[in-house]
mmCIF file of the protein (N, C-alpha, C, O) and its ligand, coordinates in Angstrom:
data_MODEL
# 
_entry.id   MODEL 
# 
loop_
_entity.id 
_entity.type 
_entity.pdbx_number_of_molecules 
1 polymer     1 
2 non-polymer 1 
# 
_entity_poly.entity_id                      1 
_entity_poly.type                           'polypeptide(L)' 
_entity_poly.nstd_linkage                   no 
_entity_poly.nstd_monomer                   no 
_entity_poly.pdbx_seq_one_letter_code       MAKDKREHLMLVCADCGSVNYHTSRSKTTQKLDLKKFCIKERKHTAHKEKKRK 
_entity_poly.pdbx_seq_one_letter_code_can   MAKDKREHLMLVCADCGSVNYHTSRSKTTQKLDLKKFCIKERKHTAHKEKKRK 
_entity_poly.pdbx_strand_id                 A 
# 
loop_
_entity_poly_seq.entity_id 
_entity_poly_seq.num 
_entity_poly_seq.mon_id 
_entity_poly_seq.hetero 
1 1  MET n 
1 2  ALA n 
1 3  LYS n 
1 4  ASP n 
1 5  LYS n 
1 6  ARG n 
1 7  GLU n 
1 8  HIS n 
1 9  LEU n 
1 10 MET n 
1 11 LEU n 
1 12 VAL n 
1 13 CYS n 
1 14 ALA n 
1 15 ASP n 
1 16 CYS n 
1 17 GLY n 
1 18 SER n 
1 19 VAL n 
1 20 ASN n 
1 21 TYR n 
1 22 HIS n 
1 23 THR n 
1 24 SER n 
1 25 ARG n 
1 26 SER n 
1 27 LYS n 
1 28 THR n 
1 29 THR n 
1 30 GLN n 
1 31 LYS n 
1 32 LEU n 
1 33 ASP n 
1 34 LEU n 
1 35 LYS n 
1 36 LYS n 
1 37 PHE n 
1 38 CYS n 
1 39 ILE n 
1 40 LYS n 
1 41 GLU n 
1 42 ARG n 
1 43 LYS n 
1 44 HIS n 
1 45 THR n 
1 46 ALA n 
1 47 HIS n 
1 48 LYS n 
1 49 GLU n 
1 50 LYS n 
1 51 LYS n 
1 52 ARG n 
1 53 LYS n 
# 
loop_
_struct_asym.id 
_struct_asym.entity_id 
A 1 
B 2 
# 
loop_
_chem_comp.id 
_chem_comp.type 
_chem_comp.mon_nstd_flag 
ALA 'L-peptide linking' y 
ARG 'L-peptide linking' y 
ASN 'L-peptide linking' y 
ASP 'L-peptide linking' y 
CYS 'L-peptide linking' y 
GLN 'L-peptide linking' y 
GLU 'L-peptide linking' y 
GLY 'peptide linking'   y 
HIS 'L-peptide linking' y 
ILE 'L-peptide linking' y 
LEU 'L-peptide linking' y 
LYS 'L-peptide linking' y 
MET 'L-peptide linking' y 
PHE 'L-peptide linking' y 
SER 'L-peptide linking' y 
THR 'L-peptide linking' y 
TYR 'L-peptide linking' y 
VAL 'L-peptide linking' y 
ZN  non-polymer         . 
# 
_pdbx_entity_nonpoly.entity_id   2 
_pdbx_entity_nonpoly.name        ? 
_pdbx_entity_nonpoly.comp_id     ZN 
# 
_pdbx_nonpoly_scheme.asym_id         B 
_pdbx_nonpoly_scheme.entity_id       2 
_pdbx_nonpoly_scheme.mon_id          ZN 
_pdbx_nonpoly_scheme.ndb_seq_num     1 
_pdbx_nonpoly_scheme.pdb_seq_num     101 
_pdbx_nonpoly_scheme.auth_seq_num    101 
_pdbx_nonpoly_scheme.pdb_mon_id      ZN 
_pdbx_nonpoly_scheme.auth_mon_id     ZN 
_pdbx_nonpoly_scheme.pdb_strand_id   A 
_pdbx_nonpoly_scheme.pdb_ins_code    . 
# 
loop_
_atom_site.group_PDB 
_atom_site.id 
_atom_site.type_symbol 
_atom_site.label_atom_id 
_atom_site.label_alt_id 
_atom_site.label_comp_id 
_atom_site.label_asym_id 
_atom_site.label_entity_id 
_atom_site.label_seq_id 
_atom_site.pdbx_PDB_ins_code 
_atom_site.Cartn_x 
_atom_site.Cartn_y 
_atom_site.Cartn_z 
_atom_site.occupancy 
_atom_site.B_iso_or_equiv 
_atom_site.pdbx_formal_charge 
_atom_site.auth_seq_id 
_atom_site.auth_comp_id 
_atom_site.auth_asym_id 
_atom_site.auth_atom_id 
_atom_site.pdbx_PDB_model_num 
ATOM   1   N  N  . MET A 1 1  ? 111.129 -84.383 155.007 1.00 0.00 ? 1   MET A N  1 
ATOM   2   C  CA . MET A 1 1  ? 111.744 -83.109 154.624 1.00 0.00 ? 1   MET A CA 1 
ATOM   3   C  C  . MET A 1 1  ? 111.639 -82.094 155.757 1.00 0.00 ? 1   MET A C  1 
ATOM   4   O  O  . MET A 1 1  ? 110.573 -81.908 156.344 1.00 0.00 ? 1   MET A O  1 
ATOM   5   N  N  . ALA A 1 2  ? 112.719 -81.465 156.044 1.00 0.00 ? 2   ALA A N  1 
ATOM   6   C  CA . ALA A 1 2  ? 112.739 -80.487 157.127 1.00 0.00 ? 2   ALA A CA 1 
ATOM   7   C  C  . ALA A 1 2  ? 112.080 -79.189 156.688 1.00 0.00 ? 2   ALA A C  1 
ATOM   8   O  O  . ALA A 1 2  ? 112.229 -78.732 155.555 1.00 0.00 ? 2   ALA A O  1 
ATOM   9   N  N  . LYS A 1 3  ? 111.367 -78.632 157.606 1.00 0.00 ? 3   LYS A N  1 
ATOM   10  C  CA . LYS A 1 3  ? 110.739 -77.341 157.323 1.00 0.00 ? 3   LYS A CA 1 
ATOM   11  C  C  . LYS A 1 3  ? 111.760 -76.225 157.462 1.00 0.00 ? 3   LYS A C  1 
ATOM   12  O  O  . LYS A 1 3  ? 112.430 -76.108 158.489 1.00 0.00 ? 3   LYS A O  1 
ATOM   13  N  N  . ASP A 1 4  ? 111.872 -75.434 156.459 1.00 0.00 ? 4   ASP A N  1 
ATOM   14  C  CA . ASP A 1 4  ? 112.834 -74.334 156.491 1.00 0.00 ? 4   ASP A CA 1 
ATOM   15  C  C  . ASP A 1 4  ? 112.094 -73.013 156.487 1.00 0.00 ? 4   ASP A C  1 
ATOM   16  O  O  . ASP A 1 4  ? 111.487 -72.621 155.491 1.00 0.00 ? 4   ASP A O  1 
ATOM   17  N  N  . LYS A 1 5  ? 112.158 -72.343 157.611 1.00 0.00 ? 5   LYS A N  1 
ATOM   18  C  CA . LYS A 1 5  ? 111.450 -71.068 157.708 1.00 0.00 ? 5   LYS A CA 1 
ATOM   19  C  C  . LYS A 1 5  ? 112.323 -69.896 157.298 1.00 0.00 ? 5   LYS A C  1 
ATOM   20  O  O  . LYS A 1 5  ? 111.881 -68.747 157.285 1.00 0.00 ? 5   LYS A O  1 
ATOM   21  N  N  . ARG A 1 6  ? 113.546 -70.199 156.970 1.00 0.00 ? 6   ARG A N  1 
ATOM   22  C  CA . ARG A 1 6  ? 114.450 -69.111 156.615 1.00 0.00 ? 6   ARG A CA 1 
ATOM   23  C  C  . ARG A 1 6  ? 114.457 -68.887 155.107 1.00 0.00 ? 6   ARG A C  1 
ATOM   24  O  O  . ARG A 1 6  ? 114.328 -69.824 154.319 1.00 0.00 ? 6   ARG A O  1 
ATOM   25  N  N  . GLU A 1 7  ? 114.605 -67.655 154.739 1.00 0.00 ? 7   GLU A N  1 
ATOM   26  C  CA . GLU A 1 7  ? 114.753 -67.297 153.336 1.00 0.00 ? 7   GLU A CA 1 
ATOM   27  C  C  . GLU A 1 7  ? 116.219 -67.377 152.963 1.00 0.00 ? 7   GLU A C  1 
ATOM   28  O  O  . GLU A 1 7  ? 117.087 -66.924 153.708 1.00 0.00 ? 7   GLU A O  1 
ATOM   29  N  N  . HIS A 1 8  ? 116.485 -67.951 151.815 1.00 0.00 ? 8   HIS A N  1 
ATOM   30  C  CA . HIS A 1 8  ? 117.854 -67.959 151.314 1.00 0.00 ? 8   HIS A CA 1 
ATOM   31  C  C  . HIS A 1 8  ? 118.003 -66.855 150.283 1.00 0.00 ? 8   HIS A C  1 
ATOM   32  O  O  . HIS A 1 8  ? 117.211 -66.729 149.350 1.00 0.00 ? 8   HIS A O  1 
ATOM   33  N  N  . LEU A 1 9  ? 119.021 -66.078 150.479 1.00 0.00 ? 9   LEU A N  1 
ATOM   34  C  CA . LEU A 1 9  ? 119.200 -64.912 149.621 1.00 0.00 ? 9   LEU A CA 1 
ATOM   35  C  C  . LEU A 1 9  ? 120.601 -64.871 149.049 1.00 0.00 ? 9   LEU A C  1 
ATOM   36  O  O  . LEU A 1 9  ? 121.560 -65.349 149.654 1.00 0.00 ? 9   LEU A O  1 
ATOM   37  N  N  . MET A 1 10 ? 120.691 -64.298 147.888 1.00 0.00 ? 10  MET A N  1 
ATOM   38  C  CA . MET A 1 10 ? 121.990 -63.929 147.349 1.00 0.00 ? 10  MET A CA 1 
ATOM   39  C  C  . MET A 1 10 ? 122.072 -62.420 147.399 1.00 0.00 ? 10  MET A C  1 
ATOM   40  O  O  . MET A 1 10 ? 121.073 -61.727 147.205 1.00 0.00 ? 10  MET A O  1 
ATOM   41  N  N  . LEU A 1 11 ? 123.243 -61.922 147.654 1.00 0.00 ? 11  LEU A N  1 
ATOM   42  C  CA . LEU A 1 11 ? 123.444 -60.481 147.608 1.00 0.00 ? 11  LEU A CA 1 
ATOM   43  C  C  . LEU A 1 11 ? 124.263 -60.158 146.367 1.00 0.00 ? 11  LEU A C  1 
ATOM   44  O  O  . LEU A 1 11 ? 125.414 -60.571 146.222 1.00 0.00 ? 11  LEU A O  1 
ATOM   45  N  N  . VAL A 1 12 ? 123.631 -59.409 145.484 1.00 0.00 ? 12  VAL A N  1 
ATOM   46  C  CA . VAL A 1 12 ? 124.217 -59.102 144.189 1.00 0.00 ? 12  VAL A CA 1 
ATOM   47  C  C  . VAL A 1 12 ? 124.645 -57.637 144.161 1.00 0.00 ? 12  VAL A C  1 
ATOM   48  O  O  . VAL A 1 12 ? 123.875 -56.747 144.523 1.00 0.00 ? 12  VAL A O  1 
ATOM   49  N  N  . CYS A 1 13 ? 125.847 -57.408 143.739 1.00 0.00 ? 13  CYS A N  1 
ATOM   50  C  CA . CYS A 1 13 ? 126.357 -56.045 143.627 1.00 0.00 ? 13  CYS A CA 1 
ATOM   51  C  C  . CYS A 1 13 ? 125.517 -55.252 142.634 1.00 0.00 ? 13  CYS A C  1 
ATOM   52  O  O  . CYS A 1 13 ? 125.300 -55.689 141.504 1.00 0.00 ? 13  CYS A O  1 
ATOM   53  N  N  . ALA A 1 14 ? 125.048 -54.087 143.062 1.00 0.00 ? 14  ALA A N  1 
ATOM   54  C  CA . ALA A 1 14 ? 124.221 -53.253 142.180 1.00 0.00 ? 14  ALA A CA 1 
ATOM   55  C  C  . ALA A 1 14 ? 125.050 -52.613 141.069 1.00 0.00 ? 14  ALA A C  1 
ATOM   56  O  O  . ALA A 1 14 ? 124.509 -52.223 140.034 1.00 0.00 ? 14  ALA A O  1 
ATOM   57  N  N  . ASP A 1 15 ? 126.328 -52.508 141.276 1.00 0.00 ? 15  ASP A N  1 
ATOM   58  C  CA . ASP A 1 15 ? 127.198 -51.884 140.274 1.00 0.00 ? 15  ASP A CA 1 
ATOM   59  C  C  . ASP A 1 15 ? 127.620 -52.854 139.171 1.00 0.00 ? 15  ASP A C  1 
ATOM   60  O  O  . ASP A 1 15 ? 127.435 -52.574 137.987 1.00 0.00 ? 15  ASP A O  1 
ATOM   61  N  N  . CYS A 1 16 ? 128.186 -53.990 139.565 1.00 0.00 ? 16  CYS A N  1 
ATOM   62  C  CA . CYS A 1 16 ? 128.763 -54.880 138.556 1.00 0.00 ? 16  CYS A CA 1 
ATOM   63  C  C  . CYS A 1 16 ? 127.984 -56.185 138.403 1.00 0.00 ? 16  CYS A C  1 
ATOM   64  O  O  . CYS A 1 16 ? 128.262 -56.972 137.499 1.00 0.00 ? 16  CYS A O  1 
ATOM   65  N  N  . GLY A 1 17 ? 127.023 -56.412 139.270 1.00 0.00 ? 17  GLY A N  1 
ATOM   66  C  CA . GLY A 1 17 ? 126.167 -57.589 139.125 1.00 0.00 ? 17  GLY A CA 1 
ATOM   67  C  C  . GLY A 1 17 ? 126.758 -58.899 139.595 1.00 0.00 ? 17  GLY A C  1 
ATOM   68  O  O  . GLY A 1 17 ? 126.161 -59.953 139.376 1.00 0.00 ? 17  GLY A O  1 
ATOM   69  N  N  . SER A 1 18 ? 127.909 -58.864 140.232 1.00 0.00 ? 18  SER A N  1 
ATOM   70  C  CA . SER A 1 18 ? 128.495 -60.110 140.712 1.00 0.00 ? 18  SER A CA 1 
ATOM   71  C  C  . SER A 1 18 ? 127.861 -60.531 142.037 1.00 0.00 ? 18  SER A C  1 
ATOM   72  O  O  . SER A 1 18 ? 127.535 -59.700 142.885 1.00 0.00 ? 18  SER A O  1 
ATOM   73  N  N  . VAL A 1 19 ? 127.698 -61.836 142.187 1.00 0.00 ? 19  VAL A N  1 
ATOM   74  C  CA . VAL A 1 19 ? 127.100 -62.388 143.406 1.00 0.00 ? 19  VAL A CA 1 
ATOM   75  C  C  . VAL A 1 19 ? 128.201 -62.567 144.434 1.00 0.00 ? 19  VAL A C  1 
ATOM   76  O  O  . VAL A 1 19 ? 129.067 -63.429 144.289 1.00 0.00 ? 19  VAL A O  1 
ATOM   77  N  N  . ASN A 1 20 ? 128.160 -61.758 145.458 1.00 0.00 ? 20  ASN A N  1 
ATOM   78  C  CA . ASN A 1 20 ? 129.254 -61.753 146.423 1.00 0.00 ? 20  ASN A CA 1 
ATOM   79  C  C  . ASN A 1 20 ? 128.934 -62.477 147.713 1.00 0.00 ? 20  ASN A C  1 
ATOM   80  O  O  . ASN A 1 20 ? 129.845 -62.927 148.409 1.00 0.00 ? 20  ASN A O  1 
ATOM   81  N  N  . TYR A 1 21 ? 127.679 -62.598 148.042 1.00 0.00 ? 21  TYR A N  1 
ATOM   82  C  CA . TYR A 1 21 ? 127.315 -63.202 149.322 1.00 0.00 ? 21  TYR A CA 1 
ATOM   83  C  C  . TYR A 1 21 ? 126.106 -64.110 149.168 1.00 0.00 ? 21  TYR A C  1 
ATOM   84  O  O  . TYR A 1 21 ? 125.185 -63.846 148.395 1.00 0.00 ? 21  TYR A O  1 
ATOM   85  N  N  . HIS A 1 22 ? 126.151 -65.183 149.931 1.00 0.00 ? 22  HIS A N  1 
ATOM   86  C  CA . HIS A 1 22 ? 124.976 -66.028 150.092 1.00 0.00 ? 22  HIS A CA 1 
ATOM   87  C  C  . HIS A 1 22 ? 124.605 -65.962 151.551 1.00 0.00 ? 22  HIS A C  1 
ATOM   88  O  O  . HIS A 1 22 ? 125.453 -66.139 152.425 1.00 0.00 ? 22  HIS A O  1 
ATOM   89  N  N  . THR A 1 23 ? 123.370 -65.715 151.812 1.00 0.00 ? 23  THR A N  1 
ATOM   90  C  CA . THR A 1 23 ? 122.965 -65.565 153.195 1.00 0.00 ? 23  THR A CA 1 
ATOM   91  C  C  . THR A 1 23 ? 121.558 -66.084 153.386 1.00 0.00 ? 23  THR A C  1 
ATOM   92  O  O  . THR A 1 23 ? 120.847 -66.364 152.422 1.00 0.00 ? 23  THR A O  1 
ATOM   93  N  N  . SER A 1 24 ? 121.173 -66.205 154.614 1.00 0.00 ? 24  SER A N  1 
ATOM   94  C  CA . SER A 1 24 ? 119.796 -66.566 154.912 1.00 0.00 ? 24  SER A CA 1 
ATOM   95  C  C  . SER A 1 24 ? 119.345 -65.737 156.099 1.00 0.00 ? 24  SER A C  1 
ATOM   96  O  O  . SER A 1 24 ? 120.154 -65.258 156.893 1.00 0.00 ? 24  SER A O  1 
ATOM   97  N  N  . ARG A 1 25 ? 118.056 -65.582 156.197 1.00 0.00 ? 25  ARG A N  1 
ATOM   98  C  CA . ARG A 1 25 ? 117.515 -64.805 157.306 1.00 0.00 ? 25  ARG A CA 1 
ATOM   99  C  C  . ARG A 1 25 ? 116.124 -65.299 157.628 1.00 0.00 ? 25  ARG A C  1 
ATOM   100 O  O  . ARG A 1 25 ? 115.453 -65.927 156.810 1.00 0.00 ? 25  ARG A O  1 
ATOM   101 N  N  . SER A 1 26 ? 115.725 -65.007 158.807 1.00 0.00 ? 26  SER A N  1 
ATOM   102 C  CA . SER A 1 26 ? 114.359 -65.299 159.197 1.00 0.00 ? 26  SER A CA 1 
ATOM   103 C  C  . SER A 1 26 ? 113.426 -64.334 158.481 1.00 0.00 ? 26  SER A C  1 
ATOM   104 O  O  . SER A 1 26 ? 113.773 -63.172 158.268 1.00 0.00 ? 26  SER A O  1 
ATOM   105 N  N  . LYS A 1 27 ? 112.264 -64.804 158.115 1.00 0.00 ? 27  LYS A N  1 
ATOM   106 C  CA . LYS A 1 27 ? 111.343 -63.954 157.360 1.00 0.00 ? 27  LYS A CA 1 
ATOM   107 C  C  . LYS A 1 27 ? 110.821 -62.767 158.152 1.00 0.00 ? 27  LYS A C  1 
ATOM   108 O  O  . LYS A 1 27 ? 110.295 -61.806 157.591 1.00 0.00 ? 27  LYS A O  1 
ATOM   109 N  N  . THR A 1 28 ? 110.975 -62.850 159.445 1.00 0.00 ? 28  THR A N  1 
ATOM   110 C  CA . THR A 1 28 ? 110.499 -61.746 160.281 1.00 0.00 ? 28  THR A CA 1 
ATOM   111 C  C  . THR A 1 28 ? 111.561 -60.671 160.467 1.00 0.00 ? 28  THR A C  1 
ATOM   112 O  O  . THR A 1 28 ? 111.271 -59.582 160.962 1.00 0.00 ? 28  THR A O  1 
ATOM   113 N  N  . THR A 1 29 ? 112.761 -60.972 160.079 1.00 0.00 ? 29  THR A N  1 
ATOM   114 C  CA . THR A 1 29 ? 113.866 -60.039 160.281 1.00 0.00 ? 29  THR A CA 1 
ATOM   115 C  C  . THR A 1 29 ? 113.734 -58.820 159.376 1.00 0.00 ? 29  THR A C  1 
ATOM   116 O  O  . THR A 1 29 ? 113.244 -58.904 158.250 1.00 0.00 ? 29  THR A O  1 
ATOM   117 N  N  . GLN A 1 30 ? 114.174 -57.718 159.889 1.00 0.00 ? 30  GLN A N  1 
ATOM   118 C  CA . GLN A 1 30 ? 114.194 -56.487 159.121 1.00 0.00 ? 30  GLN A CA 1 
ATOM   119 C  C  . GLN A 1 30 ? 115.184 -56.596 157.967 1.00 0.00 ? 30  GLN A C  1 
ATOM   120 O  O  . GLN A 1 30 ? 115.984 -57.528 157.887 1.00 0.00 ? 30  GLN A O  1 
ATOM   121 N  N  . LYS A 1 31 ? 115.104 -55.638 157.103 1.00 0.00 ? 31  LYS A N  1 
ATOM   122 C  CA . LYS A 1 31 ? 116.015 -55.620 155.955 1.00 0.00 ? 31  LYS A CA 1 
ATOM   123 C  C  . LYS A 1 31 ? 117.470 -55.592 156.390 1.00 0.00 ? 31  LYS A C  1 
ATOM   124 O  O  . LYS A 1 31 ? 117.845 -54.963 157.380 1.00 0.00 ? 31  LYS A O  1 
ATOM   125 N  N  . LEU A 1 32 ? 118.254 -56.287 155.625 1.00 0.00 ? 32  LEU A N  1 
ATOM   126 C  CA . LEU A 1 32 ? 119.681 -56.322 155.899 1.00 0.00 ? 32  LEU A CA 1 
ATOM   127 C  C  . LEU A 1 32 ? 120.339 -55.011 155.499 1.00 0.00 ? 32  LEU A C  1 
ATOM   128 O  O  . LEU A 1 32 ? 119.831 -54.255 154.670 1.00 0.00 ? 32  LEU A O  1 
ATOM   129 N  N  . ASP A 1 33 ? 121.469 -54.776 156.109 1.00 0.00 ? 33  ASP A N  1 
ATOM   130 C  CA . ASP A 1 33 ? 122.306 -53.679 155.644 1.00 0.00 ? 33  ASP A CA 1 
ATOM   131 C  C  . ASP A 1 33 ? 122.961 -54.110 154.343 1.00 0.00 ? 33  ASP A C  1 
ATOM   132 O  O  . ASP A 1 33 ? 123.753 -55.053 154.324 1.00 0.00 ? 33  ASP A O  1 
ATOM   133 N  N  . LEU A 1 34 ? 122.637 -53.430 153.269 1.00 0.00 ? 34  LEU A N  1 
ATOM   134 C  CA . LEU A 1 34 ? 123.071 -53.889 151.957 1.00 0.00 ? 34  LEU A CA 1 
ATOM   135 C  C  . LEU A 1 34 ? 124.323 -53.177 151.446 1.00 0.00 ? 34  LEU A C  1 
ATOM   136 O  O  . LEU A 1 34 ? 124.683 -53.282 150.274 1.00 0.00 ? 34  LEU A O  1 
ATOM   137 N  N  . LYS A 1 35 ? 124.956 -52.472 152.326 1.00 0.00 ? 35  LYS A N  1 
ATOM   138 C  CA . LYS A 1 35 ? 126.248 -51.890 151.969 1.00 0.00 ? 35  LYS A CA 1 
ATOM   139 C  C  . LYS A 1 35 ? 127.299 -52.954 152.256 1.00 0.00 ? 35  LYS A C  1 
ATOM   140 O  O  . LYS A 1 35 ? 127.631 -53.234 153.408 1.00 0.00 ? 35  LYS A O  1 
ATOM   141 N  N  . LYS A 1 36 ? 127.814 -53.538 151.177 1.00 0.00 ? 36  LYS A N  1 
ATOM   142 C  CA . LYS A 1 36 ? 128.721 -54.678 151.333 1.00 0.00 ? 36  LYS A CA 1 
ATOM   143 C  C  . LYS A 1 36 ? 129.981 -54.470 150.515 1.00 0.00 ? 36  LYS A C  1 
ATOM   144 O  O  . LYS A 1 36 ? 130.048 -53.661 149.590 1.00 0.00 ? 36  LYS A O  1 
ATOM   145 N  N  . PHE A 1 37 ? 130.966 -55.245 150.910 1.00 0.00 ? 37  PHE A N  1 
ATOM   146 C  CA . PHE A 1 37 ? 132.222 -55.182 150.180 1.00 0.00 ? 37  PHE A CA 1 
ATOM   147 C  C  . PHE A 1 37 ? 132.137 -56.025 148.917 1.00 0.00 ? 37  PHE A C  1 
ATOM   148 O  O  . PHE A 1 37 ? 131.878 -57.227 148.990 1.00 0.00 ? 37  PHE A O  1 
ATOM   149 N  N  . CYS A 1 38 ? 132.351 -55.409 147.762 1.00 0.00 ? 38  CYS A N  1 
ATOM   150 C  CA . CYS A 1 38 ? 132.358 -56.144 146.504 1.00 0.00 ? 38  CYS A CA 1 
ATOM   151 C  C  . CYS A 1 38 ? 133.763 -56.672 146.244 1.00 0.00 ? 38  CYS A C  1 
ATOM   152 O  O  . CYS A 1 38 ? 134.717 -55.903 146.122 1.00 0.00 ? 38  CYS A O  1 
ATOM   153 N  N  . ILE A 1 39 ? 133.873 -57.970 146.163 1.00 0.00 ? 39  ILE A N  1 
ATOM   154 C  CA . ILE A 1 39 ? 135.174 -58.606 145.981 1.00 0.00 ? 39  ILE A CA 1 
ATOM   155 C  C  . ILE A 1 39 ? 135.753 -58.259 144.612 1.00 0.00 ? 39  ILE A C  1 
ATOM   156 O  O  . ILE A 1 39 ? 136.959 -58.062 144.463 1.00 0.00 ? 39  ILE A O  1 
ATOM   157 N  N  . LYS A 1 40 ? 134.893 -58.190 143.640 1.00 0.00 ? 40  LYS A N  1 
ATOM   158 C  CA . LYS A 1 40 ? 135.335 -57.916 142.277 1.00 0.00 ? 40  LYS A CA 1 
ATOM   159 C  C  . LYS A 1 40 ? 135.895 -56.499 142.121 1.00 0.00 ? 40  LYS A C  1 
ATOM   160 O  O  . LYS A 1 40 ? 136.940 -56.287 141.506 1.00 0.00 ? 40  LYS A O  1 
ATOM   161 N  N  . GLU A 1 41 ? 135.176 -55.549 142.691 1.00 0.00 ? 41  GLU A N  1 
ATOM   162 C  CA . GLU A 1 41 ? 135.587 -54.151 142.556 1.00 0.00 ? 41  GLU A CA 1 
ATOM   163 C  C  . GLU A 1 41 ? 136.464 -53.675 143.698 1.00 0.00 ? 41  GLU A C  1 
ATOM   164 O  O  . GLU A 1 41 ? 137.053 -52.595 143.645 1.00 0.00 ? 41  GLU A O  1 
ATOM   165 N  N  . ARG A 1 42 ? 136.541 -54.497 144.727 1.00 0.00 ? 42  ARG A N  1 
ATOM   166 C  CA . ARG A 1 42 ? 137.351 -54.200 145.916 1.00 0.00 ? 42  ARG A CA 1 
ATOM   167 C  C  . ARG A 1 42 ? 136.963 -52.870 146.556 1.00 0.00 ? 42  ARG A C  1 
ATOM   168 O  O  . ARG A 1 42 ? 137.813 -52.067 146.938 1.00 0.00 ? 42  ARG A O  1 
ATOM   169 N  N  . LYS A 1 43 ? 135.677 -52.669 146.657 1.00 0.00 ? 43  LYS A N  1 
ATOM   170 C  CA . LYS A 1 43 ? 135.172 -51.509 147.383 1.00 0.00 ? 43  LYS A CA 1 
ATOM   171 C  C  . LYS A 1 43 ? 133.767 -51.801 147.888 1.00 0.00 ? 43  LYS A C  1 
ATOM   172 O  O  . LYS A 1 43 ? 133.137 -52.777 147.483 1.00 0.00 ? 43  LYS A O  1 
ATOM   173 N  N  . HIS A 1 44 ? 133.287 -50.942 148.778 1.00 0.00 ? 44  HIS A N  1 
ATOM   174 C  CA . HIS A 1 44 ? 131.941 -51.119 149.284 1.00 0.00 ? 44  HIS A CA 1 
ATOM   175 C  C  . HIS A 1 44 ? 130.930 -50.537 148.303 1.00 0.00 ? 44  HIS A C  1 
ATOM   176 O  O  . HIS A 1 44 ? 131.065 -49.403 147.843 1.00 0.00 ? 44  HIS A O  1 
ATOM   177 N  N  . THR A 1 45 ? 129.930 -51.329 147.998 1.00 0.00 ? 45  THR A N  1 
ATOM   178 C  CA . THR A 1 45 ? 128.876 -50.889 147.087 1.00 0.00 ? 45  THR A CA 1 
ATOM   179 C  C  . THR A 1 45 ? 127.526 -51.314 147.648 1.00 0.00 ? 45  THR A C  1 
ATOM   180 O  O  . THR A 1 45 ? 127.450 -52.082 148.608 1.00 0.00 ? 45  THR A O  1 
ATOM   181 N  N  . ALA A 1 46 ? 126.474 -50.809 147.041 1.00 0.00 ? 46  ALA A N  1 
ATOM   182 C  CA . ALA A 1 46 ? 125.128 -51.259 147.391 1.00 0.00 ? 46  ALA A CA 1 
ATOM   183 C  C  . ALA A 1 46 ? 124.906 -52.652 146.805 1.00 0.00 ? 46  ALA A C  1 
ATOM   184 O  O  . ALA A 1 46 ? 125.319 -52.930 145.678 1.00 0.00 ? 46  ALA A O  1 
ATOM   185 N  N  . HIS A 1 47 ? 124.269 -53.506 147.554 1.00 0.00 ? 47  HIS A N  1 
ATOM   186 C  CA . HIS A 1 47 ? 123.946 -54.844 147.073 1.00 0.00 ? 47  HIS A CA 1 
ATOM   187 C  C  . HIS A 1 47 ? 122.443 -55.061 147.113 1.00 0.00 ? 47  HIS A C  1 
ATOM   188 O  O  . HIS A 1 47 ? 121.745 -54.554 147.991 1.00 0.00 ? 47  HIS A O  1 
ATOM   189 N  N  . LYS A 1 48 ? 121.970 -55.815 146.156 1.00 0.00 ? 48  LYS A N  1 
ATOM   190 C  CA . LYS A 1 48 ? 120.543 -56.130 146.102 1.00 0.00 ? 48  LYS A CA 1 
ATOM   191 C  C  . LYS A 1 48 ? 120.316 -57.551 146.565 1.00 0.00 ? 48  LYS A C  1 
ATOM   192 O  O  . LYS A 1 48 ? 121.132 -58.440 146.324 1.00 0.00 ? 48  LYS A O  1 
ATOM   193 N  N  . GLU A 1 49 ? 119.204 -57.748 147.230 1.00 0.00 ? 49  GLU A N  1 
ATOM   194 C  CA . GLU A 1 49 ? 118.815 -59.102 147.615 1.00 0.00 ? 49  GLU A CA 1 
ATOM   195 C  C  . GLU A 1 49 ? 118.203 -59.812 146.428 1.00 0.00 ? 49  GLU A C  1 
ATOM   196 O  O  . GLU A 1 49 ? 117.399 -59.243 145.689 1.00 0.00 ? 49  GLU A O  1 
ATOM   197 N  N  . LYS A 1 50 ? 118.592 -61.054 146.255 1.00 0.00 ? 50  LYS A N  1 
ATOM   198 C  CA . LYS A 1 50 ? 117.983 -61.869 145.209 1.00 0.00 ? 50  LYS A CA 1 
ATOM   199 C  C  . LYS A 1 50 ? 117.645 -63.211 145.818 1.00 0.00 ? 50  LYS A C  1 
ATOM   200 O  O  . LYS A 1 50 ? 118.481 -63.848 146.459 1.00 0.00 ? 50  LYS A O  1 
ATOM   201 N  N  . LYS A 1 51 ? 116.420 -63.629 145.613 1.00 0.00 ? 51  LYS A N  1 
ATOM   202 C  CA . LYS A 1 51 ? 115.977 -64.881 146.219 1.00 0.00 ? 51  LYS A CA 1 
ATOM   203 C  C  . LYS A 1 51 ? 116.559 -66.083 145.509 1.00 0.00 ? 51  LYS A C  1 
ATOM   204 O  O  . LYS A 1 51 ? 116.731 -66.098 144.290 1.00 0.00 ? 51  LYS A O  1 
ATOM   205 N  N  . ARG A 1 52 ? 116.852 -67.078 146.303 1.00 0.00 ? 52  ARG A N  1 
ATOM   206 C  CA . ARG A 1 52 ? 117.417 -68.308 145.784 1.00 0.00 ? 52  ARG A CA 1 
ATOM   207 C  C  . ARG A 1 52 ? 116.472 -69.441 146.141 1.00 0.00 ? 52  ARG A C  1 
ATOM   208 O  O  . ARG A 1 52 ? 115.899 -69.446 147.231 1.00 0.00 ? 52  ARG A O  1 
ATOM   209 N  N  . LYS A 1 53 ? 116.301 -70.392 145.249 1.00 0.00 ? 53  LYS A N  1 
ATOM   210 C  CA . LYS A 1 53 ? 115.390 -71.502 145.545 1.00 0.00 ? 53  LYS A CA 1 
ATOM   211 C  C  . LYS A 1 53 ? 116.098 -72.636 146.285 1.00 0.00 ? 53  LYS A C  1 
ATOM   212 O  O  . LYS A 1 53 ? 115.474 -73.646 146.609 1.00 0.00 ? 53  LYS A O  1 
HETATM 213 ZN ZN . ZN  B 2 .  ? 130.647 -54.890 142.244 1.00 0.00 2 101 ZN  A ZN 1 
# 
């Protein structure tokens, strides 16, 4: 099994709760810019990070 040092994250729209992005990052990386385009609402909204297994 390969060692995975990266965190896998989902970015969930804080407004409507839809999962718009899947991303990964190194654990040492600073917080992502969470202002993202929500596909459902077709506008930029705040997104929350949610961990994925
Ligand atoms: Zn949304």
